[in-house]
N, C-alpha and C positions, 0 to 999 in steps of 0.2 A: 577426432571425436566430436560429437555434437555438443552444443552448449546446453547446460541445464535449463536455462530460461526458454529454450526452444521446445522443451517438453518431449524430446524424442528418447524415451527410456525403454519401455517395453510395450508391445502391442498385445491385443487379446490373444491372438494365436500363439504368441510366444510364451504365454503362461502355461500352455500345455507341456512345455519342456520341463517345467518345475512340478506340475501336478496334472496327471493325465485325465483326471475326472473333473477338473474345475469348470469346464464348459458345461458339462451335464448338470453339475450342482447349481450353477448360476441359472441355467435354463429352468430347472425344476423348481427352484425357489424364487424365481423372478428377480434375480440380482443383476443390476446394471453394471457389467464388467468395465466398459469404458469409463463410467463415472468413478468406479473404484480406482482405476488406474490414474485418473486425473487427481483424485483426492490424495493418493499416495505421493504423487509427484509434488503437489503443493506442500505436503507435510515435509518432504525432503528439502524443498526450497527453504522452508522456514528454519529447519535444523541447520542447513549449510550456512544460511545467512547469519544465524545466531553464532555459529562457530567462527565465521570470518570476523564478525564484529568483536567477539571475545578475544580473538588473536590479534585484532587491529591490523589485519593484512588482507588485501584483496577485496573485491566486490562480488556480489552474487552473479552479475552478468559475465564474469570471467570464468566461472566454474564450468568444468567439462564433465560429460557423462562417461565414466570409465566402467570397466566390467564390475568392479566392486560396488559401484552405485547401482548398476542395473540389477545385480543380485539383491541388494537391499530393497530396491523398489519392488521387485517381484515378490519377495517374501512379505513385505508390508501389505501388498495388495491381497495376497492369499490369506493373510491373517484377517483382513477386513471382510473378505468373502465368507470365510467359515465362521467368523463371529456373527455376521448377519444371518447366516444359515442356521446357526445354533439358536439364536433368539427367535427365529421364525418357527422352528419345530421343536426346540428343546431336546434335540437329538444328541445323545452322548457321543456318537461317532463324530458329529460336527464339532462338539466341544473339544474333543481330544485333538482334532486337527487345528482348530483355532489356537489352542494353547501351544501346540507344537510349533506352528508358524510364528506365533508371538515370540517364543524363545529364540527361534532362529533369526528373526528380524532384529531383535535386540542385540544378539551376538554379532550379526553382520554390521549393524550400525557402529558398534564399538570398533570392529575391525576396520571399517571404512575410515573412521577418523584417526585411527592409529597410523594407517597408510598415508593419510593426508589428502587434502582436496586438490585434485588436478586442476590447473588453471592455465589460461592463455592471456598474454599481456594485451593483445589487440584483438578482442573478440569481434567476429563477423556473424551477425544474425542470419539465419536461413530465411528464404522467402516464405511468407505465410501461404501463398498459393500462386498458381499460374492462371493466366487468363487465355483461354483458347477460343478462337473465332473461326468458324467455317464460312466459306463463301462459294461462289460458283467457280468451277475449275475442272481439271481433267484427271486429278488423282482418283484412282478407283475406290469404291466403298471400302472402309477399313475402320478398325478400332485401334486407338493409340493409347499408350501409357506415357505420361509426361511428368517430368520433374525439372527443377531448376536450382541453381545455386547462385549466391552472391559472391562477388570479389571486391576487395578494397584496392586502393591505389598501389599497394605493394604486391598484389597478386594473391593474397591470402584468400582461400576459398572456403566458404561455409559448408555446413552439412546441407544435404539436399532437402528440398521441400517435400511435403507429403505427395504421394503418387496421385495423380488425377487421371482417371480413365475417361476418354471421350470417344464418340463414334459418329461417323457419317454414313448413312445408308446409300448415299448418292455420290456421283462424281463431284469432286470438291477441290477447293484450295483451303489452306489452313495457315493461320498465323498464331504465334504464341508470344505473350508478353507477361509482365508482372504487374500486380495491382499497384505497387509503389516500391520505391527504393529508400531504405532508411539512411540516415546520415552516415557518411563514411563509405558507403557503397558506390563504386564508380562503374563497375561492369557486372556482367552476369553470363552464365552458361545455361544451355538448355539440353536436356537429355530426353530422348524419345525412343520408344520401341513399339514393335507390333505384337509383343508378348509381355506379360507382366514382369518377367525376370530378365528382359533383354534390352533395357534402356541404355542408350549410348550417347556420347557427346555428338551434337549435330553441328555446332558452329566451329569453323576452322580457327577463329581467334575470339577471345572474349568480346562480347557485345557491350556497347555503351549502355549504361543504365537508362531506362526509358525507351530503348529501341525495341524493335520487334524482330522475331525470327519468322521467316516465311518458308514453308515446306517447298523444297525445290521440285522441279519436274521429275528428277531422278528418284524422288522418294526418300525414305528414311535411310540414312547411311550408317555404316558400322563405325564404332569409335570406342574409346575407353568408357567404362561405366562410371557413375558418380562415386566419389570418394567418401570417406567416413567423416570428413570435416577437418578441423584444425588439430594439429598435434599439440600436446601439452608443453608449455614452457617450463613448468616446474610444479611442485606441490607445496601447499601450505600445511605444515604439520603443527601438531599441538605443541605449544611452548611448554617447557618444564615449569612446574609450579614453584613459585618463590617461597622459601621457608620464612616464616614469621617468628619474631621474638629473638 
């Protein structure tokens, strides 16, 4: 699972799985869907952090994104989209959807905290981005899709970075690196593909943090795809309330 602080919950295209018309509504009403997704993420961060503080257990950086949280995030985003659409047009149809998703989001929030916050004891942040550099070489013109992951000294692998698409219209060489490695990260992996859905591991062994991967003369190789991130060590559940008096 990805870490909550990494922000990898839902993407714009995934909202269509919950509401088939949301992209059309956002386009017609001038609603910034990526902004709504980010705001919903930040609201969830606040709620989870408050819950952990109240339970006196865990930290925000340890919280993982599970399916229950993804559903909560999607419903919160749809609630915000249709709320904005309603106040833009005062359209009864938008108002009904806004209130419908508000009810669903509130119910999912309660369900999420009943299940408990999935956490990992040793969180490993995913890379923010990869740095791709082209130079002179013999590789034929191509478009590449690139992602990377961090690893700590125990081999725990983070979720993958956002996909970066890069192209060279000329024969070339290519190197990939990371902008920086946060504390605790000792190694990293790079995943490259010639199609958006075919990225695979390129390095035979984890590379030392700060090192570069160089495209070999043989080109992109087949390997395993990037994983989903770290598995949960446990869940922080709501403690039973103490009776007073």
